[in-house]
Backbone as CSV, one residue per row, in Angstrom:
resi,resn,N_x,N_y,N_z,CA_x,CA_y,CA_z,C_x,C_y,C_z
1,MET,35.811,15.863,0.727,35.169,14.526,0.098,33.761,14.898,-0.603
2,SER,33.724,15.011,-1.946,32.883,14.803,-2.407,31.985,14.106,-1.957
3,GLU,30.839,13.900,-2.209,29.089,13.348,-1.538,28.628,12.583,-2.842
4,ILE,28.309,11.006,-3.378,28.478,10.268,-4.119,27.442,10.344,-4.582
5,LYS,27.161,10.436,-5.494,25.314,11.056,-5.957,24.560,10.004,-7.125
6,THR,23.388,9.994,-6.312,22.607,8.593,-7.278,22.165,8.652,-8.616
7,LYS,22.551,7.955,-9.532,22.940,7.690,-10.841,21.192,7.254,-11.280
8,ILE,20.714,8.460,-12.438,19.957,7.759,-12.991,20.355,7.776,-14.535
9,LEU,19.920,6.486,-15.430,19.534,6.239,-16.489,18.374,6.954,-17.458
10,ILE,18.320,7.585,-18.497,17.550,8.002,-18.941,17.567,7.508,-20.404
11,ILE,16.573,6.122,-20.753,16.135,5.795,-22.122,14.951,6.280,-22.698
12,GLU,15.491,8.020,-23.383,14.422,8.138,-23.744,14.255,8.939,-25.571
13,ASP,14.483,8.634,-26.325,14.288,9.128,-28.360,13.970,10.296,-28.295
14,ASP,12.622,11.425,-27.504,12.523,12.314,-27.719,13.138,13.490,-27.144
15,LEU,13.928,14.088,-27.553,15.003,14.648,-27.192,14.113,15.675,-26.850
16,ASP,13.074,16.315,-27.062,12.742,17.935,-25.526,12.556,17.227,-24.468
17,VAL,12.109,15.842,-24.185,11.545,15.139,-23.299,12.998,14.346,-22.296
18,ALA,13.785,14.048,-23.085,15.000,14.136,-22.357,15.764,15.344,-21.539
19,GLU,16.018,15.845,-22.935,16.465,16.740,-22.024,15.332,17.720,-21.272
20,MET,14.304,17.569,-20.928,13.442,18.058,-20.128,14.368,17.348,-18.543
21,LEU,14.069,15.902,-18.678,14.315,15.434,-17.434,15.800,15.126,-16.856
22,ASN,16.498,15.185,-17.631,17.495,15.592,-17.259,17.911,16.568,-16.953
23,ALA,17.473,18.212,-17.070,17.455,19.306,-16.382,17.432,19.286,-15.415
24,TYR,16.047,18.555,-15.168,14.893,18.436,-13.732,15.920,17.474,-12.198
25,PHE,15.765,16.504,-13.297,16.530,15.645,-12.354,18.640,16.093,-11.455
26,ARG,19.088,16.590,-13.036,20.112,17.215,-12.211,19.784,18.699,-11.188
27,VAL,18.461,18.812,-11.407,18.543,20.103,-10.268,18.030,19.035,-8.904
28,GLN,17.368,18.336,-9.020,16.743,17.064,-7.377,18.225,16.974,-7.021
29,GLY,19.667,16.651,-7.836,20.558,16.411,-6.726,20.912,14.894,-7.472
30,TYR,20.899,14.142,-8.688,20.830,13.256,-8.932,21.944,13.713,-10.481
31,GLU,22.481,11.970,-10.669,23.783,12.271,-11.594,23.131,12.012,-12.634
32,VAL,22.505,12.573,-14.297,22.031,11.985,-15.101,22.424,11.360,-16.103
33,PHE,22.456,10.967,-16.327,22.858,10.006,-18.134,21.748,10.181,-18.823
34,THR,20.965,10.106,-20.318,20.700,10.025,-21.134,21.077,9.308,-22.593
35,VAL,20.250,8.739,-23.205,20.274,8.270,-24.292,19.330,7.765,-25.316
36,ASN,19.983,8.197,-26.155,18.013,7.687,-27.382,17.995,6.543,-27.923
37,TRP,18.606,5.164,-27.657,18.426,4.301,-28.295,18.439,3.144,-27.369
38,GLY,17.604,1.980,-27.787,17.638,1.280,-26.930,19.237,0.154,-26.438
39,GLU,19.500,-0.312,-28.047,20.868,-0.458,-27.433,22.024,0.134,-26.734
40,ASP,22.039,1.978,-26.855,22.359,2.494,-26.687,21.750,2.305,-24.744
41,GLY,21.368,1.804,-24.505,20.842,2.111,-22.731,21.048,1.130,-22.693
42,VAL,21.098,-0.004,-22.917,21.785,-1.582,-22.723,22.879,-1.422,-22.339
43,ARG,24.338,-1.014,-23.124,25.507,-0.655,-23.016,25.506,0.047,-21.985
44,SER,24.723,1.177,-21.490,24.863,2.080,-20.860,25.373,1.553,-19.050
45,CYS,23.755,0.752,-19.269,23.532,0.369,-17.629,24.787,-0.697,-17.584
46,GLN,25.453,-0.824,-18.336,26.628,-1.764,-17.642,27.994,-1.397,-17.839
47,THR,27.332,0.109,-18.287,29.076,0.484,-17.991,28.954,1.784,-17.206
48,VAL,27.327,2.501,-17.052,27.047,3.565,-16.193,27.257,3.380,-14.612
49,HIS,26.309,1.763,-14.916,25.773,1.177,-13.459,24.992,2.272,-12.760
50,PRO,23.564,2.507,-13.123,22.865,3.782,-12.402,22.426,2.687,-12.195
51,ASP,21.397,3.670,-10.686,21.164,3.203,-9.316,20.001,3.385,-9.746
52,LEU,19.159,3.520,-10.901,17.310,3.608,-12.146,17.481,4.053,-12.804
53,VAL,16.421,2.785,-14.190,16.562,3.532,-15.522,15.306,3.897,-15.300
54,ILE,14.902,5.271,-16.139,13.627,5.372,-16.490,13.628,4.751,-18.064
55,LEU,12.697,4.469,-18.686,12.790,3.472,-20.049,11.547,4.079,-20.796
56,ASP,11.941,4.780,-21.779,10.393,4.929,-23.059,10.350,3.570,-23.288
57,ILE,9.208,3.064,-24.084,8.451,1.651,-24.292,9.053,1.997,-26.024
58,ARG,8.598,2.934,-26.579,9.054,3.364,-27.920,10.338,4.260,-28.358
59,LEU,11.534,3.525,-28.528,12.234,3.223,-29.394,12.358,3.327,-30.306
60,PRO,13.348,4.178,-31.736,13.427,3.854,-32.822,14.417,2.526,-32.729
61,ASP,15.452,1.645,-32.304,15.434,0.578,-33.092,14.821,-0.853,-32.056
62,ILE,15.644,-1.012,-30.772,14.451,-2.331,-29.889,13.891,-1.246,-29.402
63,ASP,12.467,-1.906,-28.389,11.556,-1.137,-27.954,12.338,-1.672,-26.286
64,GLY,11.361,-0.773,-25.404,11.792,-0.898,-24.212,11.827,-1.831,-23.826
65,TYR,10.555,-2.946,-23.879,10.692,-4.372,-23.462,11.595,-4.909,-23.908
66,GLU,12.257,-5.103,-25.029,13.476,-6.215,-24.773,14.567,-5.628,-24.405
67,VAL,14.473,-3.838,-24.337,15.541,-3.556,-23.266,15.980,-4.057,-21.683
68,ALA,14.343,-4.055,-21.515,13.738,-4.655,-20.040,14.150,-6.391,-19.609
69,GLN,13.616,-6.427,-20.831,14.400,-7.732,-20.601,15.424,-8.376,-20.568
70,ARG,16.465,-7.737,-21.093,18.446,-7.841,-21.340,18.885,-7.453,-20.275
71,LEU,18.280,-6.339,-19.472,18.659,-6.030,-18.356,18.632,-7.063,-17.087
72,ARG,17.234,-7.662,-17.339,17.097,-8.661,-16.238,17.497,-9.768,-16.687
73,ALA,18.448,-10.411,-17.812,18.872,-11.357,-17.759,20.628,-11.409,-17.757
74,ASP,20.810,-10.396,-17.336,22.561,-10.464,-17.279,22.336,-9.889,-15.559
75,ARG,22.670,-10.368,-15.020,23.120,-10.256,-13.431,23.856,-9.111,-12.904
76,ARG,24.763,-8.170,-13.987,25.528,-7.619,-13.587,24.482,-6.325,-13.499
77,THR,22.630,-6.498,-14.269,21.566,-4.880,-14.395,20.544,-5.728,-13.895
78,ALA,20.620,-7.269,-13.057,19.137,-7.318,-13.221,18.294,-6.895,-11.940
79,ASP,19.235,-6.274,-11.511,19.078,-5.655,-9.628,18.514,-4.503,-10.175
80,ILE,18.392,-3.323,-10.963,18.618,-1.956,-11.445,17.111,-1.507,-11.473
81,PRO,16.604,-1.001,-10.862,15.235,-0.773,-10.858,14.877,0.126,-11.934
82,ILE,13.659,0.080,-12.857,12.982,0.281,-13.896,11.456,1.031,-13.932
83,ILE,11.725,1.780,-14.858,10.470,2.587,-14.593,10.316,3.080,-15.997
84,PHE,9.366,2.011,-16.201,8.696,2.127,-17.636,7.710,4.009,-18.252
85,LEU,8.113,4.213,-19.219,7.558,6.122,-19.166,6.943,5.699,-20.722
86,THR,6.140,5.839,-20.994,5.411,5.700,-22.421,4.106,5.875,-22.728
87,GLU,3.595,6.449,-24.048,2.491,6.373,-24.020,0.973,5.533,-24.175
88,LYS,1.818,4.607,-24.381,1.228,2.830,-23.680,0.462,2.960,-22.990
89,ARG,-1.806,3.240,-22.819,-2.285,2.834,-21.863,-3.735,2.028,-21.616
90,GLU,-2.748,0.627,-22.483,-3.307,-0.782,-22.339,-2.594,-1.099,-21.475
91,ARG,-4.219,-1.530,-20.848,-3.748,-2.691,-19.688,-2.634,-4.229,-19.593
92,ALA,-2.961,-4.587,-21.085,-2.210,-5.494,-21.517,-0.503,-4.918,-21.363
93,ASP,-0.391,-4.159,-21.700,0.745,-2.942,-22.175,1.920,-3.069,-20.872
94,ARG,0.996,-2.476,-19.268,1.263,-2.648,-18.536,1.920,-3.766,-17.632
95,LEU,1.147,-4.496,-18.038,1.611,-5.734,-17.084,2.141,-6.767,-18.588
96,GLN,2.563,-6.664,-19.183,3.828,-6.653,-20.311,5.347,-6.555,-19.345
97,GLY,4.414,-4.709,-19.207,5.682,-4.074,-18.271,6.304,-5.405,-17.201
98,LEU,5.246,-4.978,-16.146,5.173,-5.876,-14.571,5.871,-6.811,-15.076
99,GLU,5.329,-7.489,-16.318,6.090,-9.500,-15.875,7.126,-9.297,-16.502
100,LEU,8.142,-8.344,-17.012,9.212,-8.417,-17.358,10.809,-7.408,-16.365
101,GLY,9.392,-7.812,-14.955,9.766,-6.777,-14.002,10.825,-4.972,-14.129
102,ALA,9.841,-5.090,-14.519,9.518,-3.567,-14.189,9.128,-2.385,-12.730
103,ASP,9.840,-1.860,-11.959,9.261,-1.493,-10.714,7.853,-0.791,-10.917
104,ASP,7.601,0.127,-11.748,6.905,1.408,-12.158,6.626,1.701,-13.659
105,TYR,5.284,2.249,-13.544,4.592,2.460,-14.910,4.278,3.959,-15.345
106,ILE,4.812,4.657,-15.808,4.013,5.739,-15.892,3.912,6.526,-17.433
107,THR,2.289,7.114,-17.719,2.104,7.290,-18.809,2.080,8.772,-19.078
108,LYS,2.457,8.604,-20.373,2.363,10.569,-21.246,1.073,11.021,-21.317
109,PRO,0.782,12.372,-21.814,1.982,12.871,-20.790,1.741,13.088,-19.226
110,PHE,2.450,13.099,-18.796,2.788,13.127,-17.095,3.062,14.007,-16.501
111,ASP,2.566,13.913,-15.166,3.150,15.008,-14.353,4.732,14.760,-13.438
112,VAL,5.879,15.464,-13.777,7.152,15.449,-13.360,7.302,15.182,-12.243
113,GLN,6.322,15.609,-11.114,6.570,15.761,-9.978,6.105,14.386,-9.530
114,GLU,4.922,13.831,-10.494,4.873,12.697,-9.792,5.749,11.345,-10.147
115,LEU,6.519,12.056,-11.558,7.586,10.796,-11.684,9.099,10.826,-10.633
116,ARG,9.126,12.661,-9.688,9.904,11.859,-8.933,9.694,11.193,-8.043
117,LEU,8.168,11.469,-7.522,7.967,10.792,-6.165,7.918,9.229,-6.586
118,ARG,7.833,8.472,-8.241,8.108,7.294,-8.937,9.538,6.686,-8.074
119,VAL,10.193,7.695,-8.936,11.485,7.830,-8.312,11.803,7.519,-7.134
120,ARG,11.534,8.410,-6.548,11.849,8.409,-4.814,11.906,6.853,-4.351
121,ASN,10.707,6.790,-4.873,10.061,5.167,-4.140,10.659,4.491,-4.601
122,ALA,10.865,4.481,-5.819,11.745,2.918,-6.596,12.884,2.835,-5.689
123,LEU,13.868,3.935,-5.154,14.921,3.779,-4.808,15.864,3.530,-3.509
124,LYS,13.667,4.417,-2.787,13.827,4.248,-0.858,13.445,2.008,-0.919
125,ARG,12.879,1.262,-1.873,12.360,0.619,-2.175,13.516,-0.524,-1.682
126,VAL,14.436,0.136,-2.816,15.838,-0.543,-2.960,16.744,-0.746,-2.251
127,SER,16.921,0.269,-0.748,17.633,1.149,-0.094,17.392,0.469,0.777
128,GLN,16.283,0.107,1.453,15.157,-0.771,2.267,15.509,-2.449,1.902
129,GLY,16.112,-2.395,1.010,15.598,-4.216,0.071,14.682,-4.584,0.097
130,SER,13.443,-3.982,-0.488,12.332,-4.146,-0.167,11.494,-5.540,1.377
131,LEU,11.982,-4.282,2.159,11.356,-5.136,3.081,10.288,-4.318,3.623
132,THR,10.297,-2.916,3.240,9.077,-2.059,4.173,8.705,-1.412,2.445
133,ASN,7.066,-1.455,2.383,6.354,-0.615,1.467,6.705,0.789,1.344
134,PRO,7.318,1.594,0.255,7.213,2.630,0.173,6.358,3.643,0.613
135,VAL,5.159,3.045,0.223,4.059,4.083,0.681,3.715,3.790,1.867
136,THR,3.628,2.887,2.439,2.832,2.502,3.552,3.650,2.279,4.425
137,GLY,4.988,1.784,4.394,5.898,2.056,5.634,5.715,0.447,5.786
138,LEU,4.325,-0.337,5.737,4.168,-1.853,6.113,5.032,-3.151,5.467
139,PRO,5.418,-4.062,6.042,6.420,-4.565,5.451,5.753,-5.246,4.299
140,GLU,6.916,-5.583,3.583,6.451,-6.606,2.565,7.986,-7.165,2.128
141,GLY,8.019,-8.429,1.065,8.962,-9.141,0.490,9.428,-10.226,1.820
142,ALA,10.477,-10.010,1.731,10.924,-10.933,2.952,10.655,-11.209,4.543
143,LEU,10.177,-9.801,4.845,9.415,-9.608,6.141,8.109,-10.461,6.035
144,VAL,7.130,-10.178,4.918,6.622,-11.369,4.797,6.475,-12.475,5.638
145,ASN,7.518,-12.917,3.748,7.912,-14.222,3.612,8.410,-15.487,5.019
146,GLU,8.799,-14.091,5.698,9.528,-14.794,7.157,8.294,-15.389,8.294
147,LYS,7.604,-14.247,8.120,6.068,-14.681,9.263,5.507,-15.700,8.770
148,LEU,4.910,-15.572,7.086,4.221,-16.787,7.018,4.898,-17.636,7.189
149,SER,5.975,-18.148,7.201,7.000,-19.208,7.614,7.267,-19.550,8.989
150,GLU,7.214,-18.380,9.649,6.744,-19.010,11.361,5.429,-19.556,11.422
151,ILE,4.312,-19.403,10.870,2.750,-19.851,11.368,3.197,-21.121,10.637
152,ILE,3.654,-21.614,9.791,3.457,-23.299,9.456,3.884,-23.877,10.204
153,GLY,2.254,-25.281,10.118,2.490,-25.947,11.551,1.983,-25.180,13.169
154,LYS,1.284,-24.571,12.902,0.704,-23.792,14.019,-0.744,-23.818,13.872
155,ASP,-1.840,-23.822,14.737,-2.851,-24.277,14.749,-3.592,-23.094,15.238
156,ASP,-3.043,-21.652,15.742,-3.549,-20.784,16.936,-3.515,-19.734,15.718
157,VAL,-3.643,-19.909,14.456,-3.299,-18.960,13.749,-4.356,-18.215,12.535
158,SER,-4.611,-17.326,12.137,-5.683,-17.272,10.484,-5.356,-16.071,9.571
159,ILE,-5.315,-16.154,9.131,-5.245,-15.164,7.981,-6.403,-14.459,7.899
160,LEU,-6.063,-13.224,7.254,-7.365,-12.211,6.885,-6.202,-11.133,5.354
161,PHE,-6.876,-11.926,4.178,-6.384,-11.466,2.885,-7.188,-9.970,2.634
162,VAL,-6.661,-8.662,2.633,-7.702,-7.910,1.927,-7.141,-7.337,0.579
163,SER,-8.354,-8.072,-0.351,-7.471,-6.678,-1.221,-8.224,-6.070,-1.934
164,ILE,-7.303,-4.639,-2.566,-8.221,-3.179,-3.227,-8.180,-3.737,-4.676
165,GLU,-9.295,-3.929,-5.090,-9.227,-4.205,-6.655,-9.621,-2.987,-7.612
166,ASN,-9.600,-3.512,-8.564,-9.072,-1.914,-9.666,-8.780,-0.576,-9.275
167,MET,-7.537,-0.985,-8.704,-6.570,0.062,-8.629,-5.545,0.392,-9.786
168,ASP,-5.533,-0.661,-10.733,-5.020,0.166,-11.539,-5.732,0.835,-12.457
169,ALA,-7.014,0.633,-12.734,-8.135,1.602,-13.212,-8.262,3.321,-12.595
170,PHE,-8.383,2.974,-11.361,-7.925,4.097,-10.585,-7.075,5.594,-10.825
171,ARG,-5.546,4.464,-10.826,-3.877,4.898,-11.362,-4.787,5.527,-12.575
172,GLU,-5.141,4.823,-13.393,-5.037,5.605,-14.736,-5.697,6.752,-15.317
173,ALA,-6.815,7.179,-14.004,-7.715,8.402,-14.246,-7.378,9.069,-13.336
174,TYR,-6.559,8.972,-11.874,-6.224,9.792,-11.387,-5.134,10.535,-10.785
175,GLY,-4.415,9.602,-11.034,-2.325,9.347,-11.572,-1.909,8.562,-9.992
176,PHE,-0.792,8.458,-9.775,0.048,7.583,-9.290,0.075,8.336,-7.456
177,VAL,0.002,9.906,-7.652,-0.155,10.077,-6.008,-1.686,10.224,-5.300
178,ALA,-2.878,10.167,-6.369,-3.880,9.630,-5.561,-4.020,8.493,-5.141
179,SER,-3.624,7.644,-6.110,-3.504,6.286,-5.485,-2.704,5.572,-4.287
180,ASP,-1.444,6.482,-4.800,-0.715,6.354,-3.264,-0.994,6.557,-2.397
181,ASP,-2.399,7.940,-2.187,-3.341,8.315,-0.891,-4.124,7.216,-0.764
182,VAL,-4.514,6.383,-1.281,-5.449,5.400,-1.442,-5.115,4.618,-0.176
183,LEU,-4.004,3.985,-0.794,-2.953,2.932,-0.456,-2.608,3.371,1.051
184,ARG,-2.461,4.719,1.374,-2.149,5.193,2.859,-3.150,5.527,3.692
185,ALA,-4.527,5.346,3.084,-5.608,5.548,3.546,-5.953,4.250,4.508
186,ILE,-6.083,2.869,3.246,-6.443,2.160,3.680,-5.947,0.944,4.832
187,SER,-4.372,1.971,3.957,-3.692,1.045,5.566,-3.830,1.339,6.867
188,PHE,-4.005,2.837,6.977,-3.975,3.620,8.521,-5.716,2.925,9.142
189,MET,-6.585,2.543,8.232,-7.832,2.158,8.438,-7.682,0.708,9.135
190,ILE,-6.960,-0.073,7.972,-6.597,-1.203,8.568,-5.761,-1.342,9.902
191,VAL,-4.985,-0.347,9.986,-4.280,-0.314,11.566,-4.803,-0.296,12.966
192,ASN,-5.734,0.962,12.327,-6.763,1.578,13.734,-7.689,0.179,13.971
193,THR,-8.567,-0.356,13.447,-9.196,-1.581,12.752,-8.480,-3.036,13.655
194,MET,-7.324,-2.610,13.314,-6.364,-4.063,14.466,-6.526,-3.612,16.134
195,ARG,-6.252,-2.031,16.411,-6.110,-1.773,17.225,-6.858,-2.170,18.088
196,GLU,-8.204,-2.456,17.966,-9.640,-2.376,18.153,-9.968,-3.692,18.124
197,VAL,-9.522,-4.969,17.938,-9.559,-5.924,18.738,-8.908,-7.120,18.237
198,SER,-7.198,-6.793,17.852,-6.343,-7.707,18.112,-5.347,-7.371,18.809
199,ARG,-4.127,-8.204,19.111,-2.596,-7.726,19.928,-1.907,-6.652,19.543
200,PRO,-0.961,-6.134,20.233,0.130,-5.451,19.444,1.155,-6.519,18.994
201,GLU,0.594,-7.751,19.320,2.345,-8.655,18.398,2.076,-9.519,17.259
202,ASP,0.626,-8.815,16.538,-0.074,-9.904,15.842,0.158,-8.768,14.056
203,PHE,0.547,-9.079,12.863,1.124,-8.871,11.831,0.217,-8.375,10.830
204,LEU,1.163,-7.009,10.128,-0.062,-6.514,8.862,1.141,-6.394,7.914
205,GLY,0.911,-6.747,6.816,1.833,-6.558,5.726,1.390,-7.083,4.536
206,HIS,1.881,-6.453,3.836,1.889,-6.656,1.962,2.077,-7.302,1.182
207,LEU,1.234,-8.084,0.912,1.091,-9.166,-0.168,2.046,-9.034,-1.716
208,SER,1.305,-7.744,-2.170,1.742,-7.062,-3.447,1.157,-5.530,-2.990
209,GLY,1.514,-4.678,-3.855,1.172,-3.427,-3.625,-0.425,-2.971,-3.220
210,SER,-1.438,-3.911,-3.791,-2.722,-3.393,-3.943,-3.261,-4.664,-2.439
211,ASP,-2.788,-5.593,-1.884,-3.034,-6.505,-1.631,-2.268,-7.162,-0.340
212,PHE,-3.177,-6.504,1.060,-2.772,-6.737,2.522,-2.751,-8.586,3.195
213,ILE,-2.074,-8.574,4.057,-2.542,-10.015,4.543,-2.022,-8.980,6.639
214,LEU,-3.178,-9.922,6.724,-3.194,-9.823,8.517,-3.083,-11.322,9.164
215,ILE,-2.105,-11.600,9.975,-2.232,-12.966,10.797,-2.733,-12.064,12.404
216,PHE,-3.177,-13.250,12.724,-3.816,-13.388,14.249,-4.252,-14.802,14.584
217,PRO,-5.218,-14.268,16.312,-5.783,-15.458,16.116,-6.943,-15.545,15.152
218,PRO,-7.467,-17.137,15.535,-8.673,-16.983,14.892,-9.947,-16.081,15.464
219,SER,-9.939,-16.510,16.965,-10.935,-15.862,17.933,-11.009,-14.171,17.416
220,ASN,-10.335,-13.449,17.086,-10.444,-12.412,16.438,-11.185,-12.311,14.741
221,LEU,-10.948,-13.529,14.356,-11.175,-13.296,12.839,-11.974,-12.591,12.091
222,GLN,-13.657,-13.551,13.219,-14.774,-12.501,12.802,-15.133,-11.115,12.871
223,ALA,-14.295,-11.038,14.495,-15.028,-9.108,14.950,-13.806,-8.175,13.762
224,LEU,-12.943,-8.863,13.836,-12.184,-7.904,12.760,-12.696,-8.235,11.327
225,GLY,-12.684,-9.013,10.980,-13.294,-8.801,9.337,-14.648,-8.604,9.142
226,GLU,-15.386,-8.199,10.119,-16.788,-7.784,10.018,-16.357,-5.582,10.921
227,LYS,-15.749,-6.011,11.121,-15.244,-4.222,10.934,-14.789,-3.883,9.919
228,LEU,-13.484,-4.504,9.494,-12.710,-3.885,7.945,-13.921,-4.206,7.233
229,ARG,-14.713,-4.876,6.587,-15.476,-4.903,5.374,-16.263,-3.936,5.693
230,ALA,-16.555,-3.598,6.345,-17.620,-2.699,7.030,-16.561,-1.468,6.361
231,ARG,-15.959,-1.129,7.053,-14.985,0.243,6.717,-14.971,0.489,5.404
232,LEU,-13.906,-0.451,5.179,-14.060,-0.216,3.732,-14.599,-0.432,2.355
233,GLU,-16.144,-0.899,3.047,-17.535,-0.602,2.033,-17.571,0.672,2.044
234,GLN,-17.562,1.643,3.153,-18.108,2.511,3.741,-17.135,4.006,2.473
235,SER,-15.864,3.156,3.300,-15.326,4.738,3.063,-14.562,4.714,1.176
236,VAL,-14.630,3.766,0.365,-14.555,3.283,-1.204,-14.716,4.376,-2.048
237,GLU,-16.287,5.053,-2.013,-16.674,6.308,-2.729,-15.485,7.323,-2.224
238,TYR,-14.964,7.801,-1.148,-15.175,8.809,-0.793,-13.210,9.491,-1.538
239,PHE,-13.011,8.091,-2.155,-11.321,8.486,-2.758,-11.691,8.475,-4.337
240,TYR,-12.469,8.462,-4.375,-13.101,9.849,-5.405,-13.555,11.254,-5.536
241,PRO,-13.364,11.947,-6.350,-13.650,13.308,-6.688,-15.233,13.240,-6.532
242,ILE,-16.049,14.642,-5.564,-17.083,14.826,-5.464,-17.684,14.897,-6.600
243,LYS,-17.823,15.297,-7.449,-18.146,15.133,-9.446,-18.286,14.179,-9.946
244,ASP,-17.324,12.894,-9.591,-17.241,11.124,-9.968,-17.329,10.253,-9.042
245,ARG,-18.410,10.118,-8.254,-19.105,9.916,-7.101,-20.039,8.420,-7.365
246,GLU,-20.832,9.750,-8.206,-22.047,9.515,-8.646,-21.858,8.376,-9.577
247,GLN,-21.430,8.918,-10.793,-21.257,8.120,-11.569,-20.067,6.528,-11.870
248,MET,-19.008,6.552,-10.551,-18.152,5.558,-10.741,-19.209,4.732,-9.757
249,ALA,-20.691,4.350,-8.646,-21.014,4.329,-8.489,-21.668,2.914,-9.074
250,LYS,-21.831,3.243,-10.653,-22.335,2.979,-10.789,-21.108,1.599,-12.225
251,GLN,-20.141,1.927,-12.245,-18.959,1.607,-13.044,-18.539,0.116,-12.705
252,SER,-18.482,-0.816,-13.201,-17.692,-2.246,-13.058,-16.254,-2.174,-12.236
253,ASN,-15.452,-1.259,-12.702,-14.203,-1.062,-12.457,-13.577,0.360,-11.224
254,ARG,-14.812,0.165,-10.757,-14.622,1.324,-9.345,-14.393,-0.011,-8.238
255,LEU,-13.501,1.386,-7.657,-12.471,1.007,-6.435,-13.280,0.338,-5.452
256,SER,-12.987,-1.482,-5.182,-13.678,-2.321,-3.946,-12.785,-3.217,-3.322
257,SER,-12.813,-3.653,-2.596,-12.473,-4.215,-1.662,-13.094,-6.059,-1.173
258,LYS,-11.877,-6.624,-1.302,-12.590,-8.158,-0.950,-11.608,-9.066,0.132
259,LEU,-12.520,-9.072,1.107,-11.333,-10.005,1.660,-11.792,-11.125,1.986
260,VAL,-10.540,-12.412,2.086,-10.591,-13.753,2.018,-9.868,-14.251,3.339
261,GLU,-10.283,-15.252,4.033,-9.964,-15.681,5.510,-9.918,-17.056,5.267
262,ILE,-8.808,-17.147,5.887,-8.593,-18.802,5.965,-7.658,-19.183,7.128
263,THR,-8.402,-20.258,7.652,-7.454,-20.878,9.362,-7.399,-22.088,8.782
264,GLY,-7.560,-23.095,10.023,-6.714,-24.430,9.662,-4.979,-24.177,9.215
265,ILE,-4.158,-23.580,9.152,-3.027,-23.359,8.691,-2.437,-24.551,8.875
266,LYS,-1.858,-24.956,10.301,-1.473,-26.293,10.685,-1.420,-27.806,9.517
267,ASP,-2.876,-27.773,8.910,-3.085,-29.472,8.399,-3.520,-29.219,6.743
268,LYS,-3.568,-27.346,6.500,-3.380,-27.130,4.827,-1.838,-26.714,3.855
269,PHE,-1.300,-26.308,5.287,0.318,-25.747,4.638,1.578,-26.292,4.932
270,THR,2.369,-26.313,3.832,3.749,-26.992,4.848,5.052,-26.038,4.068
271,THR,4.293,-24.933,2.890,5.459,-23.713,2.818,4.570,-22.630,2.101
272,VAL,5.174,-21.792,2.481,5.226,-19.853,2.242,4.481,-20.143,0.727
273,ASP,5.125,-20.827,-0.396,4.686,-20.304,-1.603,3.199,-21.110,-1.767
274,GLN,2.574,-22.010,-0.476,1.448,-23.125,-0.625,0.343,-21.950,-0.287
275,ILE,0.249,-20.462,0.886,-0.210,-19.678,1.648,-0.104,-19.140,0.557
276,LYS,0.499,-18.290,-0.222,0.737,-17.301,-1.191,-0.324,-17.978,-2.999
277,ALA,-0.264,-18.961,-3.102,-0.843,-19.442,-4.433,-2.128,-19.546,-4.284
278,GLU,-2.228,-19.873,-2.119,-3.888,-19.956,-2.348,-5.047,-19.185,-2.368
279,LEU,-4.113,-17.935,-1.767,-4.522,-16.601,-1.119,-4.875,-15.984,-2.537
280,LEU,-4.021,-16.133,-3.645,-3.595,-15.704,-5.095,-5.146,-16.799,-5.824
281,ARG,-5.741,-17.560,-5.312,-6.534,-18.542,-5.944,-7.705,-17.953,-5.253
282,LEU,-8.498,-17.464,-4.143,-8.746,-17.365,-3.557,-9.774,-16.206,-3.878
283,LYS,-8.701,-14.910,-4.302,-8.466,-13.233,-4.849,-9.719,-13.935,-6.133
284,LYS,-9.360,-14.529,-6.947,-9.836,-14.360,-8.040,-11.690,-14.650,-8.320
């Protein structure tokens, strides 16, 4: 019995790039389909039913944004992971793609090994039902929502929200592989700090890719917050190459961490969405 291969659809009008990606991912064991026009991409998604789409933004008919919008609006294709492949580097362009539900975003010229990791992570996220982050292995999505719903109405819990700021700028400068290494290192740092001052049943997960949420008793909040804040502040500069550290120390868009504490859960919140909204408000 033949093995069922994971299907990738490549929507790319540059024939050389499309051919290279086709050959590369076939060697990696995927079943690959390529089209060069946006309309053909939409139709192919509905007939081929790919497991993932690599989508160029600049296409000869409709752009990749419209392709993504139409895929997300159709229940048959709404859940297919999309990785944008583009020359656009502006933050607004990345945000537009993410707002349309893209799972990832990589700019040309790109490292094909890096793209392979992006593809692997997106497929892994789907296979796990978005329960764990493919980079750190920590809970996210439904598992975080479930935990937040458990603490509503309780007065013996507190939340520490840890946001790693300017990850987009770091990723743009050093690539996705380096930014993944940063997130893994920070997750290890948080886990190790929690082991020192909290209980095994305390919770750590992702609210978003670069935002962590910790749930534990209020009695541990001060000690954990102080230790974690100090360690993050001391370590951030070491994520940069030695040649860039002095310069980045003076830049406003350098990596940094922001910690937000919430207590009094019982009296403040009645829904999970209220907790999330408050965390995002305090993050700004």
